[in-house]
C-alpha positions in Angstrom: -30.4 31.5 7.0 -26.8 30.2 7.3 -25.1 29.3 4.0 -23.8 25.7 3.7 -20.1 25.7 4.0 -18.2 22.4 3.9 -14.9 24.1 3.3 -13.6 22.7 6.6 -14.3 19.2 5.3 -12.3 19.7 2.1 -9.5 21.6 3.9 -9.1 18.6 6.2 -9.2 16.1 3.3 -6.3 17.9 1.6 -4.4 17.1 4.8 -5.6 13.5 4.8 -8.0 14.0 7.7 -11.7 13.2 7.9 -13.7 15.9 9.7 -17.3 16.0 10.7 -19.5 18.6 12.5 -20.2 18.5 16.2 -22.7 20.4 18.2 -21.1 22.2 21.2 -24.4 22.3 23.0 -25.5 18.6 23.0 -22.3 16.9 21.6 -24.2 15.4 18.7 -22.0 14.2 15.8 -23.3 15.5 12.4 -22.8 15.3 8.7 -20.2 17.8 7.3 -23.0 19.7 5.4 -25.1 20.3 8.4 -25.6 23.9 9.4 -28.0 23.3 12.3 -28.1 20.6 15.0 -31.3 18.6 14.5 -31.2 17.5 18.1 -31.1 20.9 19.9 -31.3 23.6 17.2 -27.8 25.0 17.8 -26.4 26.9 14.8 -22.8 27.2 16.1 -21.4 23.9 14.9 -17.7 23.0 15.3 -15.4 20.9 13.2 -13.8 17.8 14.7 -11.7 14.9 13.5 -13.6 11.6 13.0 -12.0 8.3 13.8 -12.0 7.2 10.2 -13.5 3.9 11.1 -16.9 2.9 9.6 -19.2 0.1 8.7 -20.7 -0.4 5.2 -24.3 0.5 5.2 -25.0 0.1 1.4 -22.9 -0.6 -1.7 -23.4 -0.7 -5.4 -21.0 -1.6 -8.2 -20.9 0.5 -11.3 -20.2 -1.2 -14.6 -21.1 1.8 -16.9 -19.3 5.1 -16.4 -21.4 8.3 -16.1 -18.7 10.2 -18.1 -16.1 9.0 -20.5 -13.3 10.1 -18.1 -14.4 7.5 -15.5 -14.5 4.6 -18.0 -10.9 3.4 -17.2 -11.9 3.0 -13.5 -14.7 0.5 -14.2 -15.9 -1.4 -12.4 -15.9 0.6 -9.2 -17.9 0.6 -6.0 -20.0 3.4 -4.4 -22.1 3.4 -1.3 -22.8 4.7 2.1 -20.8 4.1 5.3 -21.8 4.7 8.9 -18.9 6.2 10.8 -18.2 5.0 14.3 -19.5 8.5 15.4 -23.0 7.7 13.9 -22.7 9.9 10.8 -23.5 8.5 7.4 -21.4 9.5 4.3 -21.7 8.7 0.6 -18.4 7.4 -0.6 -16.4 5.4 -3.1 -14.8 2.2 -2.0 -11.2 1.5 -2.7 -10.4 -2.0 -3.7 -7.7 -3.8 -5.7 -8.4 -3.4 -9.5 -11.3 -5.7 -10.4 -11.7 -6.5 -6.7 -15.0 -7.4 -5.1 -17.1 -4.8 -3.4 -17.2 -4.8 0.4 -20.3 -6.4 1.9 -23.0 -4.8 4.0 -21.8 -4.5 7.6 -18.1 -5.0 6.7 -15.7 -2.8 8.6 -13.9 -0.1 6.5 -11.5 2.7 7.2 -10.9 6.0 5.5 -8.1 6.5 2.9 -7.5 9.4 0.6 -7.4 9.5 -3.2 -6.6 12.3 -5.6 -9.1 13.0 -8.4 -8.0 13.8 -11.9 -8.7 17.5 -11.1 -6.3 17.3 -8.1 -9.0 17.3 -5.4 -8.3 15.0 -2.5 -11.3 12.7 -1.8 -12.0 10.6 1.3 -12.6 7.0 0.2 -13.0 3.8 2.2 -11.2 0.5 2.1 -11.6 -2.8 3.9 -10.4 -2.7 7.5 -8.7 -5.6 9.3 -10.7 -4.9 12.5 
């Protein structure tokens, strides 16, 4: 069994790039945590840059922080986006402080935010497309 390695995803994020997996055999675009292509069974997946463009698939606004450290950020918006490549990612949405959450099917684009621990995280913000 191949261990899950999403190091390429986080290495790319530190450089403000969004990477996903791609199958070299059938060219399927895959989630960064995939270790096997579900379409053809290939285990030799490659990393490739994603466009960074996406559509909101689901969204939820949090009004209560799961930890005290996140309380100053309230309210904030989380959800799932579908990348133009067809890959779904769980994400945080970046809006103006107190701003409304994006709507379902709204276009969004990747941006990068640094966490309190110094980790660079891909987030999504409204796109003018």
